[in-house]
matplotlib code that plots the C-alpha trace (Angstrom):
import matplotlib.pyplot as plt

x = [-20.7, -21.9, -25.4, -28.1, -29.4, -32.9, -33.7, -36.8, -36.6, -38.8, -38.1, -35.3, -32.6, -31.9, -29.3, -26.7, -23.2, -20.2, -21.6, -20.7, -22.8, -21.3, -23.9, -26.8, -28.3, -32.0, -35.3, -36.9, -40.0, -39.9, -41.4, -38.4, -38.4, -41.1, -42.5, -44.8, -46.6, -45.9, -44.8, -42.1, -39.1, -35.8, -32.8, -29.9, -26.3, -24.4, -21.3, -18.5, -16.9, -14.3, -10.8, -12.0, -9.5, -10.6, -9.6, -6.7, -6.3, -10.0, -10.9, -12.3, -9.8, -8.5, -5.9, -8.4, -9.3, -5.7, -5.1, -8.2, -7.0, -3.5, -4.9, -7.4, -4.7, -2.5, -5.4, -6.0, -9.5, -11.0, -12.8, -10.2, -7.5, -9.4, -9.7, -6.0, -5.2, -7.5, -5.5, -2.0, -3.1, -4.0, -1.2, -1.7, -0.7, 2.8, 6.2, 7.5, 4.5, 5.3, 3.0, 1.7, 0.7, -0.4, -0.2, -3.8, -6.2, -9.0, -12.4, -14.7, -12.0, -12.4, -15.2, -16.2, -14.7, -11.5, -9.9, -7.4, -8.2, -9.2, -6.4, -8.3, -7.6, -4.1, -5.7, -8.1, -5.3, -2.7, -5.2, -6.2, -2.5, -1.6, -4.5, -3.7, 0.0, -0.9, -3.0, -0.3, 2.1, -0.4, -0.9, 2.6, 4.7, 7.0, 8.1, 8.8, 5.0, 4.8, 7.6, 5.9, 2.6, 4.4, 6.1, 2.7, 1.2, 4.2, 4.4, 0.8, 1.1, 4.2, 2.9, -0.9, -1.9, -5.5, -8.6, -10.3, -13.1, -16.8, -19.2, -17.7, -14.7, -16.8, -17.0, -13.2, -13.0, -15.3, -14.2, -10.4, -10.5, -11.9, -9.6, -6.4, -7.4, -8.1, -4.8, -3.0, -4.9, -3.6, -0.1, -0.1, 1.6, 4.4, 7.5, 9.4, 6.9, 8.8, 6.8, 7.2, 6.0, 3.0, 2.2, 2.5, 0.2, -2.5, -2.2, -2.5, -5.8, -7.0, -6.1, -6.7, -9.7, -11.5, -12.4, -14.1, -16.0, -17.2, -18.1, -20.2, -22.1, -22.8, -23.5, -24.1, -22.3, -24.9, -27.8, -31.0, -30.6, -32.2, -30.5, -27.5, -28.2, -27.4, -24.0, -22.6, -23.3, -22.2, -18.8, -18.2, -19.5, -17.2, -14.2, -15.0, -15.3, -12.1, -10.1, -11.4, -10.2, -6.8, -6.1, -7.7, -10.0, -13.2, -14.9, -14.6, -15.8, -18.8, -19.6, -19.9, -21.9, -24.2, -24.8, -25.4, -28.3, -29.6, -28.2, -30.5, -29.1, -29.8, -26.9, -28.9, -29.3, -33.1, -33.2, -30.6, -32.8, -36.1, -38.8, -39.0, -41.4, -41.7, -44.0, -41.3, -38.2, -36.9, -36.0, -36.0, -33.1, -33.3, -31.5, -33.4, -35.5, -32.4, -30.3, -28.9, -25.3, -25.8, -28.2, -25.6, -23.0, -25.2, -25.1, -21.3, -20.9, -23.5, -21.5, -18.2, -19.6, -21.3, -18.1, -15.9, -18.4, -18.6, -14.9, -15.3, -18.1, -21.1, -23.7, -25.2, -25.7, -28.4, -29.8, -33.6, -34.2, -31.5, -32.8, -29.5, -29.9, -33.3, -31.7, -29.0, -31.6, -33.7, -30.7, -29.5, -32.9, -33.4, -29.9, -28.4, -31.3, -33.2, -36.5, -39.1, -39.3, -42.0, -42.1, -43.1, -43.4, -40.5, -40.6, -37.1, -37.3, -34.6, -35.0, -37.8, -38.6, -40.1, -39.4, -41.7, -40.2, -43.2, -41.2, -37.8, -35.2, -34.1, -31.0, -27.8, -29.8, -27.5, -24.7, -22.2, -19.9, -17.5, -19.7, -21.9, -19.4, -18.8, -22.6, -23.4, -20.7, -21.8, -25.5, -25.2, -21.9, -21.6, -25.3, -26.9, -29.5, -30.5, -29.7, -30.7, -30.4, -27.3, -25.8, -26.7, -24.9, -21.9, -21.8, -22.2, -19.2, -17.0, -14.1, -14.4, -11.6, -10.9, -9.7, -8.4, -10.6, -13.7, -12.7, -10.8, -13.7, -14.1, -17.0, -14.7, -12.6, -15.4, -15.2, -11.9, -13.2, -11.5, -14.4, -13.9, -10.4, -11.1, -14.6, -15.2, -15.7, -15.2]
y = [31.0, 31.2, 32.5, 30.0, 30.5, 31.8, 31.0, 28.8, 25.7, 22.8, 19.1, 17.2, 15.3, 12.3, 10.6, 13.3, 12.2, 13.5, 16.6, 20.2, 21.6, 25.1, 27.6, 25.2, 26.2, 27.1, 26.4, 23.2, 21.3, 17.5, 14.4, 14.0, 17.4, 17.3, 13.9, 15.7, 17.3, 20.9, 22.0, 24.7, 25.1, 23.4, 25.8, 24.1, 25.1, 26.6, 25.0, 27.0, 26.6, 23.9, 25.4, 27.5, 26.9, 25.1, 26.3, 24.7, 23.2, 22.5, 19.0, 18.3, 20.5, 23.9, 26.3, 28.1, 24.8, 24.1, 27.7, 27.4, 24.0, 25.2, 28.2, 26.0, 23.5, 26.3, 27.5, 24.0, 23.8, 20.7, 19.2, 19.9, 18.6, 15.4, 15.1, 15.6, 13.0, 10.6, 11.1, 10.8, 7.5, 5.9, 3.6, 4.7, 8.2, 7.1, 7.2, 5.2, 3.8, 1.3, 1.3, -1.9, -1.1, -3.8, -3.9, -5.1, -3.8, -6.3, -6.0, -8.8, -11.5, -15.2, -14.6, -15.2, -11.9, -12.1, -15.4, -13.9, -13.0, -9.7, -7.3, -4.1, -3.9, -2.6, 0.4, 1.3, 1.2, 3.1, 5.8, 6.3, 6.4, 9.0, 11.2, 11.0, 11.6, 14.6, 16.1, 15.7, 17.5, 20.3, 20.8, 20.0, 21.2, 18.2, 17.3, 13.7, 13.1, 14.8, 12.7, 9.5, 10.5, 11.2, 7.8, 6.1, 8.1, 7.7, 4.0, 3.5, 5.6, 3.7, 0.2, 0.0, -0.4, -1.5, -2.2, -5.6, -7.7, -8.5, -5.6, -4.6, -3.2, -0.1, 0.3, 0.2, 2.8, 5.1, 4.8, 4.5, 6.8, 9.8, 9.0, 8.8, 12.0, 13.9, 12.8, 14.0, 17.3, 17.9, 17.3, 19.3, 22.3, 20.3, 21.7, 18.4, 16.5, 16.4, 18.0, 14.9, 12.7, 14.9, 14.9, 11.1, 10.8, 12.9, 10.8, 7.6, 8.9, 9.9, 6.6, 4.0, 5.3, 7.9, 5.6, 3.2, 6.0, 7.5, 4.1, 3.2, 6.5, 6.1, 2.4, 1.1, -2.2, -2.9, -3.0, -1.0, 2.5, 1.7, -1.6, -0.2, 1.4, 5.1, 4.5, 2.9, 6.1, 8.4, 6.8, 7.3, 10.8, 11.7, 10.2, 12.1, 15.3, 14.7, 13.7, 16.8, 19.0, 17.2, 17.4, 20.9, 19.5, 21.5, 19.2, 16.3, 18.5, 19.6, 16.0, 15.2, 18.3, 17.7, 14.1, 14.8, 17.1, 15.5, 12.0, 9.0, 6.7, 6.6, 8.9, 11.8, 13.7, 13.8, 10.0, 9.2, 11.3, 9.7, 11.5, 14.7, 14.6, 18.4, 18.6, 16.9, 18.4, 14.9, 13.2, 9.4, 7.8, 5.5, 2.9, 3.4, 0.3, -1.8, -1.6, 1.1, 0.4, 1.3, 4.1, 5.7, 5.3, 7.4, 10.1, 9.8, 10.1, 13.0, 14.9, 14.2, 15.5, 18.5, 19.6, 19.3, 21.3, 23.9, 24.5, 25.1, 27.6, 25.3, 24.9, 21.5, 21.6, 24.2, 22.4, 22.0, 23.7, 22.0, 18.6, 17.0, 18.4, 16.8, 13.4, 13.7, 14.4, 11.4, 9.1, 10.2, 10.2, 6.6, 5.2, 7.3, 8.7, 5.4, 7.1, 6.3, 8.1, 8.5, 6.2, 6.5, 3.3, 2.8, 0.7, -0.6, -1.3, -3.9, -4.2, -6.7, -7.0, -4.5, -4.9, -2.8, -1.5, -1.0, 0.0, 1.2, -1.5, -2.4, -4.3, -2.8, -0.1, 1.9, 2.1, 4.8, 6.3, 9.3, 11.6, 13.9, 16.6, 17.8, 18.1, 19.7, 22.3, 23.3, 23.8, 25.1, 26.9, 28.1, 28.7, 29.3, 26.5, 23.8, 20.1, 18.5, 14.9, 15.4, 16.9, 13.7, 11.7, 14.0, 13.6, 9.8, 9.5, 11.9, 12.2, 11.0, 8.8, 7.5, 4.5, 1.9, 3.1, 1.2, -2.4, -4.1, -4.3, -2.0, -0.1, 1.4, 3.0, 4.3, 7.8, 9.5, 10.7, 12.8, 15.3, 16.4, 17.6, 18.9, 20.4, 21.6, 25.3, 27.1]
z = [60.6, 57.0, 56.5, 55.6, 52.1, 51.7, 48.1, 47.8, 45.5, 45.0, 45.6, 47.1, 45.1, 47.4, 45.3, 45.4, 46.2, 44.2, 42.6, 42.2, 45.0, 45.3, 46.5, 46.5, 49.8, 50.1, 51.6, 50.4, 51.1, 51.1, 52.8, 55.1, 56.6, 59.2, 60.3, 62.8, 59.8, 60.7, 57.2, 57.1, 54.9, 55.4, 55.4, 53.8, 54.3, 51.5, 50.1, 48.6, 45.2, 44.6, 45.2, 48.1, 50.9, 54.0, 57.5, 59.3, 61.8, 61.3, 62.3, 65.8, 67.5, 66.7, 68.1, 70.2, 72.0, 73.0, 74.2, 76.4, 77.7, 78.6, 80.4, 82.3, 83.3, 84.6, 86.7, 87.9, 86.5, 88.1, 85.2, 82.6, 84.9, 85.4, 81.6, 81.2, 83.8, 81.9, 78.7, 80.2, 81.9, 78.6, 77.4, 73.8, 74.9, 76.1, 74.4, 72.8, 71.1, 68.3, 65.3, 63.8, 60.2, 57.7, 54.0, 53.7, 56.3, 56.8, 58.4, 57.5, 56.9, 56.8, 54.4, 50.8, 49.8, 51.9, 53.0, 55.4, 59.0, 60.5, 61.5, 61.8, 65.6, 64.5, 62.8, 65.6, 68.2, 66.1, 65.0, 68.6, 69.6, 66.9, 68.0, 71.7, 71.2, 68.9, 71.7, 74.2, 71.9, 71.3, 75.0, 76.5, 73.6, 74.0, 70.5, 71.5, 71.4, 68.0, 66.6, 67.8, 66.3, 63.0, 63.2, 63.4, 60.5, 58.2, 58.9, 57.9, 54.8, 53.7, 54.4, 54.0, 50.3, 50.4, 52.5, 52.2, 53.7, 53.4, 53.6, 56.9, 55.0, 54.5, 58.3, 58.4, 55.6, 57.5, 61.1, 60.6, 57.7, 59.7, 62.6, 60.7, 58.8, 62.0, 63.6, 60.4, 60.6, 64.2, 63.0, 59.8, 61.4, 63.0, 61.5, 61.7, 59.6, 56.3, 53.5, 51.3, 54.1, 54.7, 51.0, 50.9, 53.9, 52.2, 49.0, 51.1, 52.5, 49.1, 47.4, 50.1, 52.2, 50.1, 47.2, 49.6, 51.3, 48.0, 46.5, 49.6, 49.6, 45.9, 45.6, 49.1, 48.2, 45.5, 47.9, 48.1, 49.6, 53.0, 53.7, 55.6, 59.0, 59.6, 61.2, 58.0, 56.1, 58.9, 59.3, 55.6, 55.6, 58.5, 56.6, 53.4, 55.4, 57.4, 54.4, 52.5, 55.3, 55.7, 51.9, 51.5, 48.8, 49.0, 46.5, 49.1, 51.9, 49.7, 49.0, 52.7, 53.4, 50.5, 51.3, 55.0, 53.9, 50.8, 50.6, 49.9, 52.5, 56.2, 57.0, 55.8, 59.0, 58.6, 58.2, 60.9, 63.2, 62.2, 64.1, 66.1, 69.0, 69.1, 72.1, 74.2, 72.7, 71.8, 68.5, 67.8, 65.9, 62.9, 65.0, 68.2, 67.5, 66.6, 69.8, 72.0, 71.3, 67.6, 68.4, 70.7, 68.0, 65.7, 68.3, 68.4, 64.7, 64.3, 66.9, 65.1, 61.8, 63.4, 65.2, 62.2, 60.1, 62.8, 62.6, 58.8, 59.4, 58.9, 61.6, 61.4, 65.2, 64.6, 61.4, 61.3, 64.7, 66.6, 65.8, 66.9, 70.4, 70.6, 69.5, 72.1, 74.8, 73.6, 73.7, 77.1, 78.7, 77.7, 78.2, 81.0, 83.0, 82.4, 81.8, 79.2, 75.9, 73.3, 70.3, 66.7, 64.8, 62.3, 59.1, 58.4, 54.6, 54.0, 50.3, 49.7, 53.4, 55.8, 59.5, 61.7, 64.9, 67.2, 70.3, 71.3, 71.8, 75.3, 73.9, 75.3, 77.2, 79.4, 76.8, 77.8, 75.3, 75.7, 73.6, 75.6, 76.7, 73.1, 72.6, 75.9, 75.6, 72.2, 72.9, 76.5, 76.6, 73.0, 72.3, 75.7, 75.4, 77.9, 77.6, 80.9, 79.8, 77.8, 81.1, 82.9, 80.2, 80.4, 84.2, 84.0, 81.6, 83.5, 82.9, 79.3, 78.0, 74.5, 72.6, 75.0, 78.0, 77.0, 76.4, 73.6, 71.1, 68.2, 69.8, 72.3, 69.5, 67.2, 68.7, 69.5, 72.9, 75.6, 75.6, 79.2, 78.3, 74.8, 74.9, 78.5, 78.5, 81.9]

ax = plt.figure().add_subplot(projection="3d")
ax.plot(x, y, z, "-o")
ax.set_aspect("equal")
plt.show()
């Protein structure tokens, strides 16, 4: 991993988005760093100069992962075999799968901004299918799955010209943007993906998804900076990062890394994770007082961003004394172990209105997403730490599935899933 910078600087620029942030690491003091009032420096992660090549494949899954999985399957490893069987039972992982692209992708239709009806379910299903088929190809080596994945990706790049809708269009830009980009990253080394088609696909991501992602992180749909909850920022950060990796554009990757550390919105990791209860090793989320469905989504997106960055040499898992581990433990303790957790009052400043969250929300408590295996295996298997509540979450969701295994609503597709197969480390 790249070393953390050790140059001390003063202040925090919270409005950073699209800037040249090469080699701007360092230790900084600011009001967000330590809500428990133990003042120590923040160690920011360096970014590299624009033009510096990114690592490939370098999204959520890398060559080492697939070699480990194939070895484990050959040895009939119980957990990884269960994860494999979960994948191959999903109807989106079957051939032939017929893509359903649209010219205008709508989330937030039948609205003042967009009179036509929603059709975003097509994107969430097709992105999930492309990803699942790509995984099957990577593991089985059967090019029929690769060809079907490429069919989906090429169809969307050739057909879809714009994103539309009310403010929810920015959710579409974020969630389907990062998923389509990661599916493309998995397929980039497939020799039968014609070069011109791959280039067209990258341009599609850059011209249809990225402008929405960037605009949201800069302007937040014209609203005040704290109006949108953390998951709105996080989806768009993940998309900018994934598109940057796919297109080998370091400036986009830097934009995501920089915003994740210094951004003004609630997707800043130290705003998404609102309060660290240091004496208990737990960390409260910005959305914990909203409802547990959205709070758990924040965990899913933080994990996605951390894993992508890890494969590019950046350790956000370890950022600010493993604060993400503490957040995962908090979420799993409350939602999966069904135990009580500490609470720090949170003021949700919705422009001219402040809503005080005086207690954790019980709405949707017990929410289970396929997210914990990735987190557990990083902190416990890679780093040798303990994560007892995250382990409970992992066991409760075993074996983890993906899009299509958790109902027909968009929430079941927000994360790509299949962690039991992809992230279990023997």
